[in-house]
C-alpha positions, 0 to 999 in steps of 0.5 A: 416298286418299293412298298408304301410307307405308313408315315407320309413325309415330304420325300413321298410327295408326288412320288419323289421317293419312288425316284430315289428308292425305286426297288430298294426297300425304303425306311420306316421314316425319313431322317430328312425332308425334301423341298419340292417347291421353288419358293424364293423364285417368285416371292421377295420374302422367304424364311425357314417357316415357308421353306420347310414343312412345320412338322419336319423342322426337327429332322437332322437334314433338309434337302433343298433346291440350291445353295441360296435356299440352303444358306437361308435355312442354315442361318436359322439353325437348320442343316440344309443340303442342296441337291436340287428339287425332285423333278430333276431326278425324272427323265425330264430331258428325255427327247420325245415327239412334241405332239401338244402344240400349246398347253394351258395351265391355269391356277388351281383350287386349294383346300377351302377354296374351290374354283368351280366358278372359273372352270368354264372360263378356263376352257374359254381362255384355252380356246381363245389362245388356240390351246389344244389341251389344258392341264389342271390338278387332279382335284379340279380334273375330277370336279370338271368331269363331274360337271356335265354342263361345261363346254370344253370348246374342243380342248383336251383335258389332262390331269395334273399332279396330286401330292399323294399320286406317286406317278405325278412327277414322272407323268408331268415330265412326260407331259412337258416333254411332249409339249411345244408351248405352255401358257399360264396365268399363275407363277409356280413350279409348273412353269419351271418344270416346263422350261426345264423340259424344253417347252417354251413358256408364255405368261398370260398377263391380261388375266387378273384375279379379283382382289376379293378372290385373292384375299380369300385364297391367301386367307385359306393358305395362311389358315393351313399353317399353325398360328406361330407360323402364319406370320411367315406365310403372310409375309411370303404371300405379300412378297409373292404378289409383288414384282420379283426377279423370277417373275420378270424373267418369265414375263420378259425373258426369252426361252434361253433366259427362262430355261437358265433361270429355271435350271438355277431355281431347280438346282440342276447343278446340285443334282446328286447321286441317288445313293447319296440322297438315300443316305440323307433320308435313311435313319441310322437305326430302327430306333431313330426311325421310330423316334422320327415317326413318333415325333412326326405324328405328334407334331402333325396332331399339335399342328392341327390343334394349333390351327384352331386355337 
């Protein structure tokens, strides 16, 4: 496996760059970003500020899921290239024995909002819905392991993804490939991943996040953005809490419809050759690589300062 990079960028998230560079030496920095999420699928509002990381707007290329997202950022002056999300570069369609009959995937903690008071409720929900296993993010996984008072109700706990975990995408593809049915009460990339890997997806509609908790979580998400980008994220979250085509398909569609929408949202038809992805991400010279790294560090620092201005 290729070595770690000093400059951590979006193509490194969840181990995506390992899928592309593998044993090939990766560059000092990337000249392109790579969007991992499927923002538009569950929100009625998106723009370049919600699609691209704020410290990567300056890069020459932005790899996105599909032509819909590509056109959005191009209208705002960015060079978008539809190549699909990183998940489709795993062996996500690999045939395997589906040994997990029903997997529950709840919401998750974010920086500043730990859902520790929800943990026992998650186990209870999984047990009530006859789930043999529950998958949570690595942060919540570690917190749950540290809480010896929780009753797991016979539900196996499985660690999910973490942005700095290089095995995340591969591990999630393997997990969904072993699962017959996924239950969730939150809309996000995880339900799309599951559908892509052939699992049946069912949304739990009777679970409602309280208004106060929702506002608390939204506030913390918005605060992670620099001040000049917060309006976009506020609009995105407002659109996320409304009904959308993507939500309706997952709520009312059959397995075939959900999988077809997931393939569209993930950009399966835009999947490119690994060599082409390498080319988009690799700077043309060491000088360009150093300039990108310097600018990247500078923007990250300014972003942290602006969050508190």
